[in-house]
ZAKEGU-289852 format. One record per residue: residue number from 1; x, y, z of N, C-alpha, C in turn. Coordinates in pm, 1 decimal, m for minus. Atoms other than C-alpha are relative to their C-alpha. Layout:
// ZAKEGU-289852
+-----+----------+----------+----------+----------+----------+----------+----------+----------+----------+
:   i :    neast :   nnorth :      nup :   caeast :  canorth :     caup :    ceast :   cnorth :      cup :
+-----+----------+----------+----------+----------+----------+----------+----------+----------+----------+
: NUM :        X :        Y :        Z :        X :        Y :        Z :        X :        Y :        Z :
...
+-----+----------+----------+----------+----------+----------+----------+----------+----------+----------+
// end
This chain:
// ZAKEGU-289852
+-----+----------+----------+----------+----------+----------+----------+----------+----------+----------+
:   i :    neast :   nnorth :      nup :   caeast :  canorth :     caup :    ceast :   cnorth :      cup :
+-----+----------+----------+----------+----------+----------+----------+----------+----------+----------+
:   1 :     43.6 :   m110.3 :     46.1 :     24.1 :      5.5 :    m18.0 :     53.1 :     93.4 :     36.2 :
:   2 :     m8.7 :    m91.7 :     12.6 :    102.0 :    298.7 :   m129.2 :      4.0 :    110.5 :    179.9 :
:   3 :    m18.3 :    m88.8 :   m148.7 :    254.9 :    619.4 :    191.8 :   m134.7 :     59.5 :    m49.6 :
:   4 :    123.2 :   m127.9 :     14.5 :    m16.4 :    848.1 :     15.8 :   m179.0 :    m83.8 :     25.9 :
:   5 :    137.5 :     27.6 :    m50.3 :   m314.8 :    609.0 :    100.4 :     14.0 :    m50.8 :    128.3 :
:   6 :     22.2 :    m57.8 :   m170.4 :   m158.2 :    607.2 :    513.0 :     21.8 :    112.6 :    m24.0 :
:   7 :     25.2 :   m142.3 :    m37.3 :   m151.4 :    961.8 :    474.0 :    126.6 :     17.8 :     97.1 :
:   8 :    m99.4 :    m27.9 :    m76.6 :    187.3 :    928.3 :    549.1 :    123.5 :    117.5 :   m117.7 :
:   9 :    m49.0 :     m8.2 :    107.0 :    346.0 :   1087.2 :    232.4 :    m17.9 :    178.2 :     57.9 :
:  10 :    m63.9 :   m136.5 :     40.1 :    490.6 :   1482.1 :    211.9 :   m185.5 :     25.1 :   m110.6 :
:  11 :    128.2 :    m12.6 :     86.0 :    207.5 :   1476.1 :    m91.8 :   m119.5 :     m3.7 :     47.3 :
:  12 :    132.2 :    m21.1 :     15.0 :    m68.9 :   1387.2 :     46.7 :    m72.0 :     85.0 :    150.1 :
:  13 :     m3.4 :   m146.4 :    m80.4 :    m10.3 :   1622.9 :    354.0 :    m37.4 :    113.7 :    m53.5 :
:  14 :      9.5 :   m160.5 :     68.4 :    m12.7 :   1924.6 :    122.0 :   m197.9 :    m66.3 :    m74.5 :
:  15 :    165.9 :     19.2 :      4.1 :   m392.0 :   1776.3 :    m47.1 :    m54.0 :     m4.0 :     99.9 :
:  16 :     51.2 :    m65.9 :    m74.0 :   m491.6 :   1731.4 :    288.7 :    m42.8 :    110.8 :    m21.8 :
:  17 :     42.7 :   m135.7 :    m53.1 :   m491.7 :   2063.2 :    358.3 :   m122.9 :    111.8 :    m96.9 :
:  18 :     62.0 :    m89.5 :    183.7 :   m606.6 :   2186.6 :    m18.7 :   m180.6 :    m51.7 :     44.4 :
:  19 :     74.1 :     49.3 :    m39.6 :   m927.8 :   1936.1 :     58.4 :    m39.8 :     67.9 :    113.1 :
:  20 :     45.4 :     m3.0 :    m50.9 :   m965.9 :   2024.3 :    373.3 :    m53.7 :    187.4 :     73.5 :
:  21 :     45.7 :   m115.3 :     12.3 :   m976.0 :   2431.6 :    339.8 :   m105.4 :     51.0 :    m94.7 :
:  22 :    111.1 :    m13.8 :     21.7 :  m1223.9 :   2379.2 :     96.6 :   m129.7 :    m31.3 :     35.3 :
:  23 :    106.8 :     14.7 :    m79.5 :  m1457.2 :   2175.6 :    288.5 :    m79.0 :    129.0 :     59.8 :
:  24 :     95.7 :   m138.7 :   m141.0 :  m1453.0 :   2478.6 :    560.4 :    m50.1 :     78.8 :    m85.7 :
:  25 :     66.1 :    m89.7 :    136.2 :  m1552.7 :   2693.2 :    223.7 :   m129.8 :    m37.8 :      2.5 :
:  26 :    136.1 :     40.3 :     48.9 :  m1850.6 :   2469.3 :    146.4 :   m132.0 :      0.6 :    137.6 :
:  27 :     73.4 :    m11.6 :   m129.7 :  m1985.8 :   2419.3 :    459.8 :     m2.1 :     27.4 :    126.7 :
:  28 :      2.7 :    m48.3 :   m152.1 :  m2090.0 :   2543.9 :    789.8 :     90.3 :    m82.7 :    114.6 :
:  29 :   m116.6 :    102.7 :    m61.9 :  m1850.1 :   2462.9 :   1035.2 :    m90.0 :    m46.3 :    164.2 :
:  30 :     63.8 :    119.9 :    m89.1 :  m2079.4 :   2206.3 :   1250.3 :    m32.8 :   m111.4 :    m38.3 :
:  31 :     15.2 :    167.1 :    m32.5 :  m2046.7 :   1856.0 :   1334.8 :   m101.2 :    m97.2 :   m115.6 :
:  32 :    129.4 :     75.6 :     44.6 :  m2250.2 :   1641.5 :   1114.0 :    m71.6 :   m121.9 :     37.7 :
:  33 :     31.9 :     57.0 :    m40.5 :  m2341.2 :   1417.5 :   1336.2 :    m55.2 :     40.9 :    155.0 :
:  34 :     36.4 :    m41.4 :   m155.0 :  m2358.1 :   1545.5 :   1703.7 :    m53.3 :    130.5 :      3.4 :
:  35 :     18.2 :   m108.6 :      2.0 :  m2406.1 :   1887.3 :   1565.5 :     44.8 :    149.9 :    117.6 :
:  36 :    m61.1 :    m98.1 :    m54.9 :  m2182.5 :   2081.3 :   1759.9 :     78.4 :    123.4 :    m63.4 :
:  37 :    m94.3 :    m97.6 :     28.8 :  m2098.1 :   2444.6 :   1648.2 :    161.5 :    m17.8 :     59.4 :
:  38 :   m127.2 :     16.7 :    m30.8 :  m1716.1 :   2539.7 :   1615.5 :      5.2 :    182.6 :    m75.4 :
:  39 :    m81.9 :    m92.4 :     23.1 :  m1574.1 :   2863.2 :   1578.0 :    135.0 :     32.8 :     m4.3 :
:  40 :    m92.3 :     14.2 :     13.2 :  m1251.3 :   3009.0 :   1482.8 :    127.0 :    m78.4 :     61.4 :
:  41 :    m64.0 :      7.5 :    m87.9 :  m1093.8 :   2945.6 :   1763.6 :     24.9 :   m198.3 :     83.0 :
:  42 :     m4.6 :    153.7 :    m32.8 :  m1175.3 :   2541.3 :   1806.0 :    m28.3 :    m32.2 :    m96.0 :
:  43 :     23.9 :     63.5 :    115.6 :  m1217.9 :   2477.8 :   1468.0 :    140.9 :   m116.0 :    m26.7 :
:  44 :    m88.6 :    113.2 :     23.7 :   m880.9 :   2269.6 :   1462.5 :    m65.9 :   m192.0 :    m20.2 :
:  45 :    131.0 :    143.6 :    m81.9 :  m1163.5 :   1954.4 :   1664.6 :    m42.3 :    m23.2 :   m169.6 :
:  46 :     90.8 :    m15.1 :    151.2 :  m1334.0 :   2019.3 :   1281.3 :    101.8 :    m87.3 :    m96.9 :
:  47 :   m108.1 :    100.1 :    161.4 :  m1224.6 :   1722.3 :   1044.5 :    m91.3 :    m27.1 :   m113.8 :
:  48 :    107.3 :     70.3 :    197.7 :  m1326.7 :   1612.9 :    648.3 :     12.7 :   m123.7 :     70.7 :
:  49 :     m1.8 :    168.8 :    m45.8 :  m1440.0 :   1243.7 :    701.3 :    m59.7 :      1.8 :   m197.2 :
:  50 :     24.9 :     32.4 :     92.7 :  m1456.3 :   1102.9 :    374.8 :   m110.4 :   m152.1 :    m37.3 :
:  51 :    123.4 :     91.3 :    m24.7 :  m1772.7 :    947.9 :    303.1 :     27.1 :   m153.9 :     m6.1 :
:  52 :      2.2 :    164.9 :     80.9 :  m1701.3 :    629.2 :    107.7 :    169.6 :    m80.8 :     12.6 :
:  53 :   m146.0 :     58.3 :    m54.8 :  m1321.5 :    621.9 :    320.6 :     76.5 :     m4.3 :    m99.0 :
:  54 :   m167.2 :     36.1 :    122.7 :  m1091.0 :    652.9 :     21.2 :     23.7 :    134.8 :    m24.1 :
:  55 :    m87.7 :    m81.0 :    m43.2 :   m884.1 :    929.7 :     90.9 :     34.9 :     92.9 :   m136.0 :
:  56 :    m84.5 :    m84.4 :     71.4 :   m767.6 :    993.7 :   m222.1 :   m122.2 :     14.4 :   m133.6 :
:  57 :    101.2 :    m66.5 :     95.8 :  m1149.1 :   1088.2 :   m389.3 :    m32.9 :    110.4 :     22.4 :
:  58 :     40.8 :   m127.0 :     m8.9 :  m1213.1 :   1439.6 :   m389.5 :    m30.6 :     95.3 :    m67.2 :
:  59 :     55.3 :   m120.0 :    122.2 :  m1421.9 :   1598.4 :   m620.7 :    m56.9 :    143.6 :     68.9 :
:  60 :     m8.9 :   m171.5 :    m12.5 :  m1403.3 :   1945.7 :   m670.1 :   m130.1 :     53.5 :    105.6 :
:  61 :    118.1 :    m63.3 :    m26.6 :  m1759.5 :   1990.8 :   m533.1 :    m93.9 :    m24.8 :    158.5 :
:  62 :     40.2 :     41.0 :   m194.5 :  m1706.4 :   1829.2 :   m146.4 :   m116.0 :   m143.0 :      3.4 :
:  63 :     95.5 :    144.8 :    m92.4 :  m1986.1 :   1531.7 :   m199.3 :     59.9 :   m152.1 :     22.2 :
:  64 :    m41.3 :    159.0 :    m43.1 :  m1768.1 :   1255.7 :    m68.1 :     72.0 :     50.3 :    135.3 :
:  65 :     m1.2 :    m67.8 :   m136.5 :  m1721.2 :   1512.7 :    231.4 :    m80.1 :     34.2 :    101.0 :
:  66 :     78.9 :    m39.8 :   m133.1 :  m1829.8 :   1566.8 :    592.0 :      6.0 :     54.0 :    111.5 :
:  67 :    m37.2 :    m41.1 :   m120.0 :  m1767.2 :   1790.6 :    853.7 :     m1.5 :   m129.0 :     74.9 :
:  68 :     58.3 :    107.6 :   m127.7 :  m1736.0 :   1574.7 :   1182.6 :    115.6 :     88.9 :     87.9 :
:  69 :    m72.3 :    m44.4 :    m75.2 :  m1586.5 :   1720.3 :   1512.5 :     90.2 :   m159.4 :     31.5 :
:  70 :   m105.3 :     61.4 :    m37.7 :  m1278.9 :   1495.3 :   1634.5 :    m13.0 :   m166.8 :     86.0 :
:  71 :     58.6 :    199.6 :    m31.3 :  m1501.5 :   1224.1 :   1827.9 :    m64.0 :    m38.8 :    m86.4 :
:  72 :     85.0 :    116.9 :     60.3 :  m1728.3 :   1140.0 :   1611.2 :      2.1 :    m31.1 :   m160.2 :
:  73 :    m80.8 :     78.7 :     88.7 :  m1498.5 :   1110.2 :   1332.2 :     26.9 :   m107.0 :     44.8 :
:  74 :    m54.8 :    123.7 :    m57.9 :  m1303.0 :    858.7 :   1524.0 :    m94.6 :   m138.0 :     56.6 :
:  75 :     92.9 :     72.4 :     14.7 :  m1607.8 :    691.1 :   1624.6 :    m87.8 :    m45.9 :   m174.4 :
:  76 :     51.8 :     24.7 :     94.7 :  m1726.8 :    692.2 :   1248.4 :     69.2 :   m108.7 :    m79.6 :
:  77 :   m139.7 :    106.7 :      9.5 :  m1341.5 :    507.6 :   1194.9 :    m58.8 :   m158.8 :     65.2 :
:  78 :     m1.0 :    125.8 :    m67.8 :  m1399.9 :    246.1 :   1449.6 :   m118.0 :    m91.1 :    m13.4 :
:  79 :     65.7 :    129.0 :     78.0 :  m1685.1 :    112.5 :   1285.6 :     30.8 :   m100.5 :    m54.1 :
:  80 :    m36.7 :    113.1 :    108.6 :  m1544.5 :    m30.4 :   1042.4 :    218.3 :    m88.6 :     46.0 :
:  81 :   m126.9 :     55.4 :   m105.2 :  m1212.7 :    m97.8 :   1289.0 :    m67.3 :   m151.2 :     69.8 :
:  82 :     68.6 :     93.1 :    m67.1 :  m1480.4 :   m295.9 :   1438.2 :    m28.3 :   m104.2 :    m87.1 :
:  83 :     53.1 :     41.8 :     64.8 :  m1617.5 :   m427.3 :   1167.7 :    102.3 :   m103.2 :    m97.5 :
:  84 :   m146.5 :     68.8 :     94.6 :  m1293.4 :   m587.5 :   1005.2 :     77.6 :   m141.2 :    117.9 :
:  85 :    m12.9 :    120.6 :    m75.0 :  m1212.3 :   m742.3 :   1363.0 :   m147.3 :   m127.4 :     52.2 :
:  86 :    112.7 :    100.7 :    m84.2 :  m1554.8 :   m914.1 :   1504.2 :    m93.4 :      6.5 :   m147.0 :
:  87 :     98.4 :     61.2 :     52.9 :  m1747.1 :   m919.2 :   1160.6 :   m123.7 :    110.7 :     66.6 :
:  88 :    134.6 :    m67.7 :    m24.6 :  m2034.6 :   m670.4 :   1306.2 :    m60.3 :    102.8 :   m183.9 :
:  89 :     26.4 :    m52.8 :     87.9 :  m2260.4 :   m497.0 :   1047.9 :     64.2 :    231.5 :     60.3 :
:  90 :    m31.6 :   m168.1 :    m20.2 :  m2084.7 :   m130.9 :   1023.8 :    m42.9 :    109.1 :    m70.5 :
:  91 :     94.2 :    m53.1 :     99.9 :  m2281.4 :    m35.4 :    726.8 :   m124.0 :     76.5 :     25.9 :
:  92 :    142.1 :    m15.3 :     16.0 :  m2626.6 :    m27.3 :    883.4 :     58.5 :    151.6 :     98.3 :
:  93 :     14.2 :   m164.5 :    m69.7 :  m2711.9 :    359.0 :   1026.0 :     19.9 :    m51.9 :    154.2 :
:  94 :     61.2 :     19.7 :   m160.5 :  m2737.8 :    381.7 :   1428.0 :   m130.9 :     35.1 :    m27.2 :
:  95 :     88.0 :    m49.5 :    m47.5 :  m3103.0 :    452.2 :   1465.1 :    m59.9 :     65.9 :    119.4 :
:  96 :     78.4 :   m132.0 :   m153.7 :  m3121.3 :    585.4 :   1836.1 :    133.0 :     94.4 :    m46.3 :
:  97 :    m59.8 :   m102.8 :     52.7 :  m2858.0 :    839.3 :   1688.2 :   m131.7 :     93.4 :   m104.0 :
:  98 :    110.9 :    m66.3 :    100.4 :  m3076.1 :   1114.6 :   1531.8 :    183.9 :    113.2 :   m102.2 :
:  99 :   m150.2 :    m68.4 :    101.6 :  m2819.0 :   1327.5 :   1228.6 :    m51.2 :    158.0 :     24.7 :
: 100 :     64.5 :   m145.8 :     m8.9 :  m2807.0 :   1692.4 :   1280.7 :    m60.0 :     81.0 :    m77.7 :
: 101 :    113.7 :    m56.9 :    118.8 :  m3089.2 :   1873.0 :   1140.4 :     17.7 :    170.0 :    m20.5 :
: 102 :    m30.4 :   m153.3 :      4.4 :  m2924.2 :   2255.6 :   1173.2 :     16.2 :     27.4 :    m94.3 :
: 103 :    m64.1 :    m26.9 :     93.0 :  m2953.7 :   2410.0 :    881.8 :     26.2 :    163.2 :    m16.8 :
: 104 :     m5.0 :   m139.4 :     20.0 :  m2775.2 :   2753.0 :    833.1 :    m78.4 :    119.1 :   m134.2 :
: 105 :     15.4 :   m143.4 :     40.8 :  m2940.4 :   2932.6 :    542.2 :   m189.0 :    m43.2 :    m18.0 :
: 106 :    121.1 :      1.1 :     22.3 :  m3305.1 :   2795.8 :    631.8 :    m88.5 :    128.8 :    m27.9 :
: 107 :     95.6 :   m174.4 :     16.5 :  m3426.5 :   3182.3 :    652.7 :     72.0 :     65.8 :    m65.8 :
: 108 :    m87.5 :   m132.2 :    150.8 :  m3169.1 :   3358.6 :    361.2 :   m109.6 :     49.2 :    m75.0 :
: 109 :     88.8 :    m74.9 :     65.0 :  m3426.2 :   3450.4 :    150.6 :    m19.5 :    160.6 :     66.6 :
: 110 :     67.1 :    m97.8 :    m97.8 :  m3591.8 :   3657.4 :    487.0 :    129.2 :     79.9 :      0.5 :
: 111 :    m89.0 :    m90.4 :    m66.8 :  m3243.3 :   3778.6 :    594.3 :     94.7 :     98.5 :   m108.6 :
: 112 :    m37.3 :    m68.0 :    106.8 :  m3122.1 :   3870.4 :    254.7 :    m77.9 :    170.3 :    m52.2 :
: 113 :     60.1 :    m78.7 :     m5.2 :  m3389.4 :   4068.5 :    270.9 :    m19.0 :    147.0 :     19.7 :
: 114 :    m50.2 :   m134.4 :    m51.6 :  m3307.3 :   4316.2 :    527.8 :     67.1 :    132.2 :    m25.1 :
+-----+----------+----------+----------+----------+----------+----------+----------+----------+----------+
// end
């Protein structure tokens, strides 16, 4: 396996910073799982998660990314580790955990009229 796939090469680090910056411009600074809001001083705790777990799949529209806090990101990857180790169902969604419902653009039209 290449060091780019493992995330250890200098080239990968440059790419990661590029898509992280892009994702932070595209999406509101809110964790997609727990809905925790972030400000500039805590932004280092907000990470970019690749939905398909392929870190080389970085479409310009951000369709393979979601912003997750470090805790939810670790939990998301731990599901796949547990699946590999114990053959659990890592792909099923956790029904007792609600998705984030915050919509920063919900009232945009009325805000623009002001």
